[in-house]
N, CA, C and O of each residue as an XYZ file, in Angstrom:
312
protein
N     -35.241     25.993     -9.082
C     -35.468     27.411     -9.343
C     -35.094     28.216     -8.102
O     -35.427     27.827     -6.982
N     -34.414     29.317     -8.298
C     -34.087     30.183     -7.178
C     -35.331     30.965     -6.778
O     -36.271     31.105     -7.561
N     -35.322     31.467     -5.561
C     -36.471     32.240     -5.096
C     -36.612     33.495     -5.944
O     -35.628     34.178     -6.227
N     -37.852     33.795     -6.348
C     -38.067     35.008     -7.143
C     -37.862     36.266     -6.306
O     -38.029     36.238     -5.087
N     -37.503     37.358     -6.954
C     -37.363     38.652     -6.286
C     -38.764     39.192     -6.008
O     -39.463     39.609     -6.931
N     -39.169     39.186     -4.758
C     -40.530     39.562     -4.360
C     -40.656     41.077     -4.298
O     -39.842     41.759     -3.676
N     -41.687     41.587     -4.950
C     -41.987     43.012     -4.941
C     -42.929     43.351     -3.794
O     -42.780     44.381     -3.137
N     -43.910     42.465     -3.558
C     -44.937     42.716     -2.548
C     -45.433     41.388     -1.996
O     -45.447     40.380     -2.703
N     -45.839     41.391     -0.732
C     -46.384     40.195     -0.090
C     -47.808     40.464      0.353
O     -48.107     41.503      0.941
N     -48.684     39.509      0.061
C     -50.080     39.566      0.479
C     -50.321     38.414      1.437
O     -50.181     37.251      1.060
N     -50.681     38.729      2.669
C     -50.943     37.711      3.683
C     -52.448     37.508      3.812
O     -53.161     38.387      4.296
N     -52.928     36.340      3.375
C     -54.348     36.022      3.476
C     -54.599     34.893      4.472
O     -55.653     34.257      4.436
N     -53.638     34.641      5.362
C     -53.803     33.548      6.313
C     -55.061     33.750      7.151
O     -55.370     34.855      7.596
N     -55.775     32.643      7.349
C     -57.000     32.667      8.145
C     -58.233     33.095      7.372
O     -59.339     33.069      7.913
N     -58.066     33.488      6.118
C     -59.222     33.921      5.318
C     -59.662     32.792      4.400
O     -58.846     32.023      3.891
N     -60.980     32.712      4.201
C     -61.553     31.655      3.377
C     -62.045     32.208      2.055
O     -62.235     33.413      1.890
N     -62.245     31.293      1.117
C     -62.760     31.618     -0.201
C     -64.033     32.455     -0.071
O     -64.915     32.111      0.716
N     -64.140     33.517     -0.810
C     -63.328     33.921     -1.955
C     -62.284     34.989     -1.629
O     -61.645     35.513     -2.540
N     -62.099     35.321     -0.351
C     -61.264     36.477      0.011
C     -59.807     36.382     -0.460
O     -59.281     37.393     -0.925
N     -59.123     35.237     -0.369
C     -57.747     35.215     -0.873
C     -57.651     35.626     -2.352
O     -56.729     36.340     -2.746
N     -58.603     35.173     -3.152
C     -58.588     35.512     -4.575
C     -58.989     36.965     -4.811
O     -58.414     37.635     -5.669
N     -59.960     37.449     -4.063
C     -60.381     38.855     -4.181
C     -59.212     39.772     -3.831
O     -58.943     40.740     -4.543
N     -58.523     39.468     -2.742
C     -57.401     40.297     -2.315
C     -56.201     40.163     -3.265
O     -55.470     41.131     -3.480
N     -56.000     38.978     -3.827
C     -54.929     38.780     -4.799
C     -55.176     39.643     -6.031
O     -54.263     40.302     -6.528
N     -56.399     39.637     -6.514
C     -56.756     40.432     -7.685
C     -56.512     41.920     -7.422
O     -55.987     42.630     -8.280
N     -56.891     42.378     -6.250
C     -56.697     43.786     -5.873
C     -55.202     44.117     -5.777
O     -54.758     45.162     -6.253
N     -54.439     43.221     -5.160
C     -53.002     43.468     -4.953
C     -52.234     43.482     -6.271
O     -51.327     44.296     -6.447
N     -52.583     42.600     -7.191
C     -51.832     42.537     -8.449
C     -52.070     43.781     -9.296
O     -51.193     44.198    -10.052
N     -53.248     44.368     -9.171
C     -53.548     45.586     -9.940
C     -52.656     46.752     -9.519
O     -52.394     47.652    -10.317
N     -52.190     46.739     -8.271
C     -51.349     47.827     -7.762
C     -49.890     47.694     -8.198
O     -49.093     48.607     -7.979
N     -49.536     46.564     -8.813
C     -48.151     46.314     -9.206
C     -47.909     46.685    -10.658
O     -48.843     46.892    -11.433
N     -46.635     46.763    -11.008
C     -46.208     47.041    -12.378
C     -45.907     45.711    -13.086
O     -45.573     44.729    -12.423
N     -46.019     45.665    -14.415
C     -45.646     44.443    -15.135
C     -44.214     44.017    -14.781
O     -43.296     44.836    -14.732
N     -44.057     42.724    -14.537
C     -42.758     42.175    -14.149
C     -42.592     42.036    -12.645
O     -41.740     41.276    -12.183
N     -43.406     42.769    -11.867
C     -43.340     42.661    -10.412
C     -43.835     41.286     -9.964
O     -44.633     40.648    -10.650
N     -43.350     40.840     -8.803
C     -43.728     39.537     -8.270
C     -44.474     39.714     -6.951
O     -44.000     40.376     -6.029
N     -45.650     39.105     -6.891
C     -46.486     39.110     -5.693
C     -46.352     37.762     -5.001
O     -46.584     36.715     -5.606
N     -45.978     37.797     -3.729
C     -45.977     36.593     -2.908
C     -47.317     36.555     -2.180
O     -47.685     37.511     -1.498
N     -48.038     35.459     -2.326
C     -49.329     35.285     -1.663
C     -49.157     34.202     -0.610
O     -48.734     33.088     -0.919
N     -49.486     34.530      0.632
C     -49.407     33.585      1.741
C     -50.836     33.237      2.119
O     -51.644     34.129      2.376
N     -51.157     31.947      2.155
C     -52.537     31.522      2.399
C     -52.585     30.263      3.253
O     -51.627     29.492      3.314
N     -53.714     30.076      3.902
C     -53.980     28.839      4.628
C     -55.213     28.127      4.081
O     -55.483     26.984      4.452
N     -55.961     28.789      3.207
C     -57.152     28.207      2.589
C     -56.708     27.199      1.529
O     -56.077     27.574      0.541
N     -57.033     25.931      1.730
C     -56.600     24.887      0.803
C     -57.213     25.054     -0.587
O     -56.691     24.516     -1.564
N     -58.306     25.789     -0.679
C     -58.923     26.060     -1.973
C     -58.023     26.854     -2.903
O     -58.193     26.830     -4.122
N     -57.052     27.566     -2.310
C     -56.141     28.347     -3.159
C     -55.257     27.439     -4.012
O     -54.689     27.891     -5.006
N     -55.137     26.180     -3.641
C     -54.336     25.240     -4.442
C     -54.842     25.174     -5.884
O     -54.050     25.018     -6.814
N     -56.137     25.290     -6.067
C     -56.697     25.303     -7.421
C     -57.058     26.715     -7.862
O     -56.938     27.049     -9.041
N     -57.500     27.546     -6.920
C     -57.955     28.899     -7.274
C     -56.846     29.767     -7.862
O     -57.053     30.411     -8.890
N     -55.682     29.797     -7.233
C     -54.602     30.681     -7.698
C     -54.089     30.252     -9.074
O     -53.970     31.102     -9.956
N     -53.776     28.956     -9.298
C     -53.342     28.567    -10.648
C     -54.407     28.839    -11.720
O     -54.076     29.265    -12.827
N     -55.672     28.596    -11.396
C     -56.750     28.855    -12.364
C     -56.866     30.344    -12.662
O     -57.055     30.739    -13.813
N     -56.754     31.165    -11.629
C     -56.816     32.622    -11.800
C     -55.661     33.097    -12.684
O     -55.854     33.946    -13.554
N     -54.470     32.556    -12.463
C     -53.315     32.927    -13.287
C     -53.552     32.547    -14.748
O     -53.268     33.338    -15.648
N     -54.065     31.357    -14.985
C     -54.334     30.919    -16.360
C     -55.375     31.825    -17.024
O     -55.267     32.141    -18.209
N     -56.360     32.230    -16.266
C     -57.439     33.076    -16.791
C     -56.971     34.500    -17.070
O     -57.384     35.107    -18.059
N     -56.118     35.032    -16.210
C     -55.708     36.434    -16.318
C     -54.406     36.621    -17.093
O     -54.093     37.734    -17.514
N     -53.648     35.544    -17.284
C     -52.394     35.639    -18.015
C     -51.182     35.916    -17.146
O     -50.060     35.938    -17.653
N     -51.378     36.128    -15.841
C     -50.237     36.330    -14.954
C     -49.501     35.000    -14.799
O     -50.099     33.930    -14.908
N     -48.191     35.085    -14.541
C     -47.354     33.880    -14.474
C     -47.221     33.369    -13.055
O     -46.776     34.101    -12.170
N     -47.601     32.121    -12.825
C     -47.374     31.465    -11.548
C     -45.953     30.916    -11.595
O     -45.683     29.922    -12.271
N     -45.046     31.571    -10.872
C     -43.630     31.204    -10.927
C     -43.332     29.956    -10.105
O     -42.590     29.078    -10.545
N     -43.915     29.882     -8.906
C     -43.700     28.713     -8.063
C     -44.702     28.707     -6.918
O     -45.361     29.705     -6.625
N     -44.791     27.549     -6.285
C     -45.640     27.385     -5.112
C     -44.869     26.564     -4.086
O     -43.964     25.806     -4.436
N     -45.232     26.721     -2.830
C     -44.647     25.886     -1.784
C     -45.654     25.733     -0.662
O     -46.573     26.539     -0.514
N     -45.467     24.689      0.121
C     -46.351     24.443      1.258
C     -45.514     23.939      2.420
O     -44.670     23.058      2.260
N     -45.757     24.506      3.583
C     -45.042     24.093      4.783
C     -45.923     24.331      5.998
O     -46.361     25.455      6.246
N     -46.180     23.283      6.745
C     -46.935     23.408      7.982
C     -48.331     24.007      7.806
O     -48.807     24.732      8.678
N     -48.983     23.709      6.691
C     -50.322     24.226      6.453
C     -50.368     25.618      5.856
O     -51.448     26.155      5.611
N     -49.194     26.213      5.618
C     -49.126     27.531      4.983
C     -48.683     27.351      3.538
O     -47.671     26.709      3.255
N     -49.460     27.930      2.634
C     -49.160     27.858      1.211
C     -48.602     29.190      0.757
O     -49.045     30.244      1.211
N     -47.628     29.143     -0.139
C     -47.038     30.360     -0.706
C     -47.050     30.242     -2.220
O     -46.678     29.216     -2.789
N     -47.486     31.314     -2.850
C     -47.547     31.391     -4.306
C     -46.749     32.614     -4.733
O     -46.782     33.653     -4.075
N     -46.040     32.478     -5.829
C     -45.266     33.588     -6.373
C     -45.783     33.855     -7.782
O     -45.605     33.043     -8.689
N     -46.424     35.002     -7.946
C     -47.094     35.344     -9.201
C     -46.444     36.592     -9.784
O     -46.291     37.607     -9.104
N     -46.066     36.497    -11.048
C     -45.489     37.647    -11.746
C     -46.564     38.303    -12.602
O     -47.239     37.655    -13.401
N     -46.699     39.617    -12.404
C     -47.675     40.374    -13.177
C     -47.178     40.527    -14.611
O     -46.004     40.808    -14.853
N     -48.096     40.335    -15.554
C     -47.739     40.521    -16.969
C     -48.273     41.852    -17.469
O     -48.079     42.196    -18.635
């Protein structure tokens, strides 16, 4: 898959649960349907939290990546 066209980036590095999810929820509300939010996190709990949140809210998790302890999620607002 090619990299998605990112509309906005949310940096939650150094923050622990529940803040990455709280801030993700706030950030996605500011976007338009079809926009893509890149979430940057270091909290390993986001590995399950972000996919579960997407399933619950209906937003599309386009892809994830991990490098050097930094996790990146690409979520498309529906």
